[in-house]
N, C-alpha and C positions, 0 to 999 in steps of 0.2 A: 934346653929343656931334653935330657939325655934317656934311654929306654934301654932296657935290659929284655931279653928272652932267655928261657933256663928250660930246658926240655926234661923229662923223664918219662920213660914208658913204667908202666905196669900191666902185669898179666895176671887178669882174672878168668881163673878156670880155663888157662892157658889160651885163652882173647888177650888182643890187644888194646890197653887203654892209652893214651896220649894224652901226656897234661903239661900244658905251658905255663909257664911262670910268666904275669903280667907284671909290668912296675910301672907305678905312677908315682911324680913328685909332686908334691903342695907345697911352697913357700922358698925359701930362699938359700944361699949358701949350702946346701945339700950334698952331700959327697958318700957315699957307701958302694958298695960292689959286694959280688954274691962268689964265694971259693966253692970249691969238692966238685962232687961227680954232675956229668953232666945227664949220664942216666943212670936210672936205678930200675932195678929188675924186681919184681916180688913172683913170685908163682904162687896161687890156688890153687889144690885138687882137692876133691872132693873125699879121694882115697884113703892121703894121707894128712894133710892138713890141719891141723886140731883146731878145736872150736870150744866155745864153751856159751852156754844159758841162750841157745838158739845160733849163734851167729860162729862164723870165721872171722879171725880177726887177726891180724897183722900189721906188723910195725914194719915202714919204710921209708927211705929218702936222707938223704944229708945234704943240707945246703946251710953255709955258713955265711952269715952276713956280718961284714966287715965295716963298721962305721970310722973311716978315714977322714971327718969333717973335724971340725972344731966345737960342736955343740952337739947335746943331746938330741937322738933323732926320737920319733915313735913311727914303730912299724906297726900297718893293722893289717890282718889277713882276710880273706874269702877265698871260699872254694866255690865254683861254679862248674855245674854240665853243661854241656853244648847239644848232650844228645837227647832226641826226643823222650819225656815220659821216664827219666830220669828224675830221682827226686834226694835232694841230699837233706837227712833228718837230723835232729837233735835226740830223739827217742832211740832206743831200740831197733833196730831195721828187720820188719819181718817180712816183706813183701819184695817181690822182683825189683832188681832196679829202686830198691831203697839203700843208702850209702850212708854211713856215718863216720862223717871226718875226724882227727882229733890232731893237734898240734905243741910241742911242746918242748923248749929251749932246755939242753941237757948236754951235759960234757962227755957222757958216753951214750952206747945203745940203749934205751930205756925199755925195760919189761913192758907187755901191755898192762900189765895192774897200778904202773906207774904215771898213766894217763888219767885225770881226773874229767868230772863232769864239768869240769871250769874249764876244761882244754878243746872242749868242741869247736867246731868252726861253723859256720853256715855261709850262705850266698851273699850274705849284706856285708857289704865293707862299712866299718866306721870308725871314728878315730879313737886310737889305744888311751890306755889308761896309764897311769903310774904301776910300772910291773908288770905283771900279768892279769888281764879281766877275763869275766864274760860279764856283759850286761842282756839281760832277758828282756823281752818284747814282743808281744804278738808270735808266742811259742819257736822266736829265732833268738840266735846268738852270736854275737861278733867277738872277735878274740886282737890283742895287740900286744906288742912289747914298748919298753923301753930300751934306746941303747948308747950307752954312754960314749963319749968320745975317744976314739982311740981303741977300744976294745970289740973284740970278735963273740958272736953267739951264735951257736950250732943248732940246728933247727931236725925236730925228726914229727913224723909223722907215724897215727895210727887209724886203719882203715875197718871198719867192720862192716861185713855184709851178713844177708840171712842166709841161713843151710840151707833154703828153700829156691836160692837162686840158680837160673840155668846159664848157660853158656854164653857170654854176650861180649860186645865190643863197644865200649864205652868211650867219651872225651870227657876231657875235667881241665879247667883252667884254674891257676891260682894266684889271683891278684895280691900283688903285694904295694901298699902305699906307704909312702915317707913323708913323714912331714917335720918340719925343723922345729925345736922346742927351746925355750928357757926353764929352766930347773934350778931350786933351791930345797934347801934343805935344813932344820936347826933343829937341835932335842930342845924341849921345851919344858921346864920344870913343874911341877904339880902344885910346889908349893908358893914358888916366886912367881909363876905366869913367865911371859915373853914376848917375842917381837920377830916376827919374819916376814922379810922383805925382799919384795924384786922390784928393785931400785925405778923409781918414776914409773912404777905399771901399777902394783897392788902390794899390799900391807895388810898384815894380820894379827892383830892382840889381844894376847891369850891374857886374862886379869888371873891374878893369884886365884889359887880354887877353882879354877875352871875345870881342871881335869883330875882323875882319880889316880892317876900316877903320870908318871916324867912320859913324856910320848916324843917319836922322832917325826916330825910333823914337817910334810914337804908341799910344793906346790907346782904345778908346771905348767905355761902357757900352750892353750890348745888352739888349733887353726880351725876359725870360726865357720872356715865352708864347709865342714863336714860336720855339722851340728844344724838342727832344725833352725828353721828363722821362728820369729815372735808372728806375731797377728797381723795381719795387711802385707805380708813379705818381709819385714823389717831383719835387717841385720843386725848381728852383735857388734857391738865396739869393742867387746875384749872378753875371752871365756878363759878361766882358769880353773884347774881342778887340785882339790885339796885332799893327802890322805896323812892319814889312815882311812880308806875306803869305812864310809858309816860311822865315824867317830862322833859320839855325841857329848856335848859338853855338860856338866852341873850348872854353869850359869853362860849367859850370853857371850858370845866376844865380838871384836869388832873388827869388820871387814871394808877395808876402805878401796876404791880403784882409783888412781890418776889417768886425768885424760888430755893432758896439756901437750900430749905430742900426738894425740887423736885430731882430726877433720871432726869438727861438731858445728853444727849452724849455733847462734844465739836463740835460735825458736825450738830445736832440739836438746839444748843444754838442759832448759830448765825441766824436760821430759826425760831425764833420765835417771834409770833406776836398775836395781839389780832384780834378777833371778834366779833360780835354780832348776836343776834337771833333775827330776825323778827318774828316768829310762826311756819316758813316755812323752812329756812335754817339759814348759818350761813353766815353770809356778811363782808367783809374784814373792818377794819379798821386802823391797821396798828401798828407801836412801833416800842422804839428803845429800843436797848440790851444795858445795861450796865454789862459786864463781871464781872467787879471789885465789884459791890455793888449787883449782880446776881438781876438784875429790867430788866424788859419792861413797859415803859411806852409810854402813846398816850394821845392827848386829844379826848374828846368825847362831843358829844351834846345834848344829851338825855338818859335818861335813858331806861334800858333793861336788858335782860341775856347777859352777857358779858365772853366770854372764851378766855384762852391762848392754842393756839396750836405751835406745833413745823414743821410750815411748812409754805409758803408764795404763796397763792395764788393771783394774784393781779386781781383787777377787771377790769370792763370796764371804769368806772369812770362815767357813765350814771347811773341817778337812776332806778331801777327797778321797783319800784311804777308808774303803769301809771295812777293810779286815787288815790285820795287823798281825807279824809274825816277829815277835820281839824276843824270841828264843833262839832264831836261826842265823841273827846277826849277819845277815847276806848283805845289807847294806839297801834291800829291795823292800819296802812295804814293812819297815823294822819299827816306823815309828808312825802316829798320826801327825800331821802338822795344820795347823790353824794359821794360816796364810793371813800376812798383813796386820797380824796382831802383835808383831816381835817388839813396837816400841811404844804400845799400849797400855794404861793402866788397866787389865782386866783381870779377871779371876776365871778359868776355866776348871768347872767342879765336874769330878767323874762321879757316877753311880752304879752299881752293879742294878740288876733286875728287881732287887727285892727295896730298892730306893735306899740303900745304905751306900754313905759317903766314901769312898776308898779314894780319891785325890782329888786336892782342892792346888790347883797351880795357879800361883802368882807369876804371870808372864813376865811384868819388869826383871824380877829375880832372877826366874826360872827357865825362861825362856817359852815360845810357844809352840812346844808339840808334848803330846803325850807318850811316852815309852813303853807304855803297856803296863807302869809299875805303881804300888800302892805307895801310902806316906811313909811306910817301912824302907822303901827301896826295893821290895819283893817285888818279881812279875807276878801280874794277877791269875786267876783262874781263867781255864777256857771259857769261852761264853760271850754274852751280847751285855753292852755296857753303854749308858747314857750319860751323853755330855751335855752342859748348858752352861752358857755365858750371857753377858749383857753388855753390847757396844752402842755408843752413841743414840743410845735410850730404847735400843730394840734388844728382844730377848734371842735367843740364838738357841737350837737345841738338834739334838739327833742323836744315831745310834753307830758305838764300831764295835766289831766284832775282833776280839782277839783269840788268836788260833796257836798251838803249840805242834 
């Protein structure tokens, strides 16, 4: 295992801050390197440095990452301070010793307004997503990139600090984690449907009419060591991420995992099930095990990160989402998912608070989610909605808030 350290200096109000890049490798056959300036100097002076919205803002740092290996790699970043009482924040820094960092790949030095909310770094390292991403969770954000074989990408940073800050000396560490990935992408026709396959690993079959328009669909294998384990500290057999992120299908599509190259005991084989990651926890999807073909198949209705685990954790069937925001389409709480019902002959009825039926979801045809739309395909007004369904002789009901 190779390790690299890369140092740069940041001057905050003419005080010295030292940041060290720490690199870790996860996986096999990885090969990448850093190029660019070893040191970066940033000077922020209260008397002449520009500021906006109560913050001093500066861009700095040039680090190029070269993937000189033969396969795609994920690069994940985290920013950490070792100075006492320093705080890395995702909101506007308003206090002394609060810092907000951004990172972005760019071919030229970006202006400060070219950094977006999704470009915020945090002190949490997590596996990266296809292209650039941020996932919210307990007010923390994570950041990652995919870098294809033979390519070079240059990284720039932005630092926001409060105008109320005093002269200080601070220490920061930039943690870089590299993970080898397998990746495949196909353009799928809305009219004819199609199939995307990672040989002997995973397959996605999209029926005709499942998409509203032609889509470039991608999947990438993720390293299970960087995701939470399931109940009783159980590791995933395999984890894959599908994009476009948050894509919702008009009707269910078929996801199949191949496990013949995995070490699965006969006892665990019967318990193999698929789960999806909602940004906070693993959620039950289900699956049918074919011991002859060594596959586990299930239907899904939206894109996310999906994992195969050797355990059955039955859901409550009621959606965990209490509030959905279908207008934002950010992949977070866009829909309410009725876990465990995807293959069941169940109708989920959605009513407004006056008792008027706004949606009748036939799960076998439409899937087990409510995307906040009525029967005409329009997003409903903000407010409280009531769901009702009957399954295995038991009636279920509850409320969902739609917020715009």
